[in-house]
Structures are given as C-alpha cells and as structure tokens.
N, C-alpha and C positions, 0 to 999 in steps of 0.2 A: 347323206343329206341329211336324214331322219336321225342319224348317230349325233350328230355335231348339234341338232336342235333339242334334243333330249338332252345331252351334257348340258347345253347354254340353262335350258328350264330349270334342271337339277340343281346348277350352281346359283340361280335367282332364289331357287326356294330355300335353300341352304344359306344365303346371306340376308333373307327375309328374317327366316327363325334367329339366327345370331342377333338381328339388330333388335328384334322381341325379347331375345334371351337379355340383352345389354340393355334395354330399357328396365326390365323386371328386376335385373340384379343391380343394376345402378342410380337410374333416376327416380323410381318409385320409391325404394327405400329412403333416398336423400329428403324428398318431398314427406316424406311419413314423420321422419327424424323432425323437421323443422316445423310441421303442423304441430307435435306432440310438446317440443319444445315451445312452441308460441303458445301452448294454451297453459301449459304448467306455470308458467310466467304469469299468464292472468291470475291464476288461482291462488296462489301466493299472496297475492295482493288483497289481504281483507280489512284493511281499515279503509272505512267509508270516509268519503269526502265531507265536509260539513256543510252545511242546507243554509240559504239565507229565504225566510218569508218578509215576504216585501208586501207591506198592507197600504194600498192604495185606496185614499178617500175622495167621496166627492163634498162639495162644498156645505157649510152647515149641516155636518152629520149630527145626530141627538142632538135639534134643535139649539145649536150655539153652546154646549155645554160638552164639558170634556168627557169622553168614553173611555171606560175603562175596560182593558179587555184580559182577558185570562186566557194563557197558552199551557196545554197540557202535553207531555209526551206519555202515550199510553202502551200497555202491551196488547190489552185489546180495547173495541172500541162500544162495545154492548151496554155495559155498565155506564159508560159516558153518556151514550146517543139516550139509554132509558131515564134516566135521571132527571128531575124536575131541575129548573132555575136556581131557585133558592135553595137546594143541596147542593148544588154545582159551587155556588158563590160562599155558602157559611159552612156546608159541611164536607168538604170535597174528600178529605182523608178516610172520613167514614162510608162515605158515598162509593169511591172508586176502590180505596183499599189497597190491595199490593198491585193492581192494574195501573196504578199512575206511578211512572219512573220518577216525572220531574215536572216542576209548575215554575211557570214565570208568568209575570203580569205589567202591564203599563198603562199608560193615559196616551190616548191620540186627541189633541187639543183640536180646538174649533179652528176650521178653516186649514190645517195642515194637512196637505196633499200626500204625503208619505210617511210610512217610519219602516226600518227596517232593521230585523233581528237576524244573526248567526248562531245557529245553533249547532251543537257538538251531534253529530251522527252516532246514537248509541246503540250499538248491537239490541238491547233487550227492549227498545222500543220501537212499536210497528205500526202505531197511527199516532196523528197528531192532533188534539180537540182543540178548539177554540169557542170560547164565550164572549159575547158582547154585551155590557150593561148599560142597555137604552133607556132612557128616561121612561118611558112607555116601551113594552114587550109584545101590545096585544098587535098581532100580524106581521111582526118582523122575525127574519131567521134570524135568532139570537145565537145558534149553537151549528157550527160546522166539524166534521172530521173527515179526515183523509190520510190514507196512506204515507208513510215516511218517506221521500224522496230516495230512491238507491238508484245508481248511476245504469245506464243501459249497456247490456254487455254485448262488445262489438262480438260481431259475425267471425266467423273461425279465420276467413278470408283475409279479416282487418286488422291480423296480428301487431300491426305498426301501431294502433289507433291506443290510447290510454284514456283512462278515465278522468273526467273534468276535475279542475280543481276544487270546485265549487258548485251548488245545483242549490235549483230555485224552484220556489213557490211562490204565485202569486194570489194574494185576496183581496178582494173588492169589498169596499165596507161602504156603504149607501145608507139614506133613511130608511130603507125597506129592510137591511139588515147584510148577513155576510155570503160570501160566495167567493169562490173561486174560478180564478180567469187565466186565461192561456198566456196571454202576454202583458209585461209591465217593465218599468224602469229600473233595467238592471244596474245601472249604474250609483244606485242608491247605497250610499256607505252601511255597514252594519251597525247598529247600536245608534244610530242617527234617525234624527227627525229634520226633514226637509222642508222647508219653508219658501214661500215664493212671493214675499212681502216686500 
C-alpha cells in the first residue's frame, strides 16, 4: 500500500513539474513576445498629434476693446517669463532669440466667447507662451506659459490603445488675466471664432 501511494505521489510531482516546464517553455515566452511587439509598435510612432488651444472668454474682456493675443512656441520658458511686457510686444526676436520656435497673433473681439487655434506639434517646441495686450496691465496676469501638450503613454497592458488624434489646452481669458482651465468646449472648430450673438 505504501508503494502504491509513493508511486502516485511521484507521478503527481512529475506531472506538476511537466506543467510548470510547459508554462515556462510555451506560455511565458508567448506573453513576453506579445508585450515586446506592442511596446515596439508604440515607440515607432514618433509623430506627435496636433493640439488645439481653446481660448474661452468672459463677457466684456478688455473693457469692450479687442484684445490682442500673442502665442509663442518656445524651446525654453525662462527668457519668456523673465522678459517685460514691452520687450515681448515690440522686440520679441531680440528678447527670445533662438528660444522662440514660432509666433502667432490674433484678436479676441468684445463679447466673443471662444477662439480656437490648431497648432502643429513641433518636436523642437517644449513650451507655449501667451501674452495678452490688455488696455490696462496693472494687476492683470497678462502672461502665462505651460508645457506643450503630449499624449499620455498608455500602460504596457493597454497595448491596444492608440494616441489621440488631437490634444487640447484650455485657456481662460478674463478681465483679471489669463489662466489655464481643465475643461472647455472641445467642439470649437480650429481657426474659428464662435459667437452667440
């Protein structure tokens, strides 16, 4: 009876060892290959999606006068944040030099609730700087800067998830100045001004 019991126990141990060996030889390498393939396909995609900057305004911004907005794509933000208003308004090339990648400007009209811009995500641009030419600068936050939006890299187990087609940045324009906000109207078409008149 003990011999039969020992044989069964030995067979059970051999079967378990065979099962563990089969897992290490078959399943784990397969999972490893799938993970590596998923990661490598994500890394090949170096083109960054464009981003939409949505300016949401409160009524009667800038005392019913058009508000000129300057948008700068920057390699670094230090020169931009340390410069005074008039240097960024009149002598931007001298002030920012090679730290500026691109510049754009537009007007927000009185009682215009939104303005949208679609910007190409340039690899050399790391920051976005914005200034607003208020009639009276005193006490207003006329300048902001923030990192260029980049898509969040999905976790390794979310290999099926791809990058978004477009990224968003929401900027609030009020009588007190500029600020970033978390949510805004994402349906605003790029290059357009939305009016609710």
